[in-house]
C-alpha positions as CSV (number, residue, x, y, z in Angstrom):
1,M,-24.9,-20.6,9.2
2,N,-24.7,-18.4,12.3
3,T,-20.9,-18.0,13.2
4,T,-19.9,-16.4,16.5
5,T,-16.8,-14.0,16.3
6,E,-15.1,-16.4,18.8
7,E,-15.7,-19.3,16.2
8,T,-14.6,-17.1,13.5
9,S,-11.3,-16.2,15.1
10,E,-10.7,-19.7,15.8
11,I,-11.2,-20.9,12.4
12,T,-8.7,-18.0,11.1
13,V,-5.9,-19.2,13.6
14,E,-6.6,-22.8,12.5
15,A,-6.2,-21.8,8.9
16,I,-3.1,-19.5,9.3
17,R,-1.6,-22.7,11.2
18,L,-2.0,-24.9,8.1
19,L,-0.9,-22.4,5.8
20,F,2.2,-22.0,7.9
21,R,2.7,-25.9,8.2
22,E,2.3,-26.6,4.6
23,M,3.6,-23.4,2.8
24,G,6.1,-22.0,5.1
25,V,6.1,-18.6,7.1
26,A,7.0,-16.5,3.8
27,K,4.5,-17.9,1.3
28,T,1.9,-17.7,4.1
29,L,2.7,-13.8,4.8
30,R,2.6,-13.3,1.0
31,F,-0.5,-14.9,0.7
32,L,-2.1,-13.2,3.5
33,S,-1.3,-9.6,2.0
34,Q,-2.6,-10.4,-1.3
35,V,-6.2,-11.5,0.4
36,S,-6.3,-8.9,3.4
37,G,-8.9,-6.4,2.7
38,G,-7.3,-3.8,4.5
39,R,-9.1,-1.4,7.1
40,G,-10.6,2.1,7.2
41,D,-12.1,4.3,4.5
42,Y,-10.0,4.5,1.7
43,T,-12.2,7.0,0.1
44,K,-11.7,9.4,3.2
45,E,-8.2,9.0,3.9
46,R,-7.2,9.6,0.1
47,Q,-9.4,13.0,0.1
48,E,-8.0,14.1,3.4
49,T,-4.3,13.3,2.3
50,V,-4.4,14.7,-1.4
51,D,-3.8,18.1,-2.1
52,N,-5.4,20.4,-4.5
53,R,-2.8,20.7,-7.2
54,T,-3.9,21.2,-10.6
55,V,-2.7,19.4,-13.5
56,A,-0.7,22.5,-14.5
57,D,0.8,22.5,-11.1
58,I,2.0,19.0,-11.3
59,V,3.4,19.4,-14.7
60,A,5.4,22.6,-13.4
61,E,6.6,20.4,-10.5
62,I,8.0,17.7,-13.3
63,E,9.6,20.1,-15.3
64,K,11.4,21.9,-12.5
65,W,12.7,18.5,-10.9
66,R,13.9,17.2,-14.9
67,K,15.6,20.5,-15.1
68,Q,17.5,20.2,-11.7
69,S,18.2,16.8,-12.4
70,A,19.4,17.7,-15.8
71,D,21.7,20.5,-14.1
72,E,23.1,18.1,-11.7
73,S,24.2,15.5,-14.0
74,F,25.8,18.2,-16.2
75,G,27.6,19.9,-12.9
76,V,25.5,23.0,-13.8
77,K,25.5,25.2,-10.5
78,E,22.6,28.0,-10.0
């Protein structure tokens, strides 16, 4: 089966119209968000946005955050 881009987009539009009519807007949007594959290169984007913290760095940040939260809860001022 050889389908052109135009035919594919027409099929997509027709399918979305059917979904809207049969399921309503909210359910259709929810369904489409579940089945859409997304765009871009996830691995590349993830590597570009992730910093180089170590596990020890992250643990230290968590401990600092917990201490600050506890201090604020008990009214301790630095």
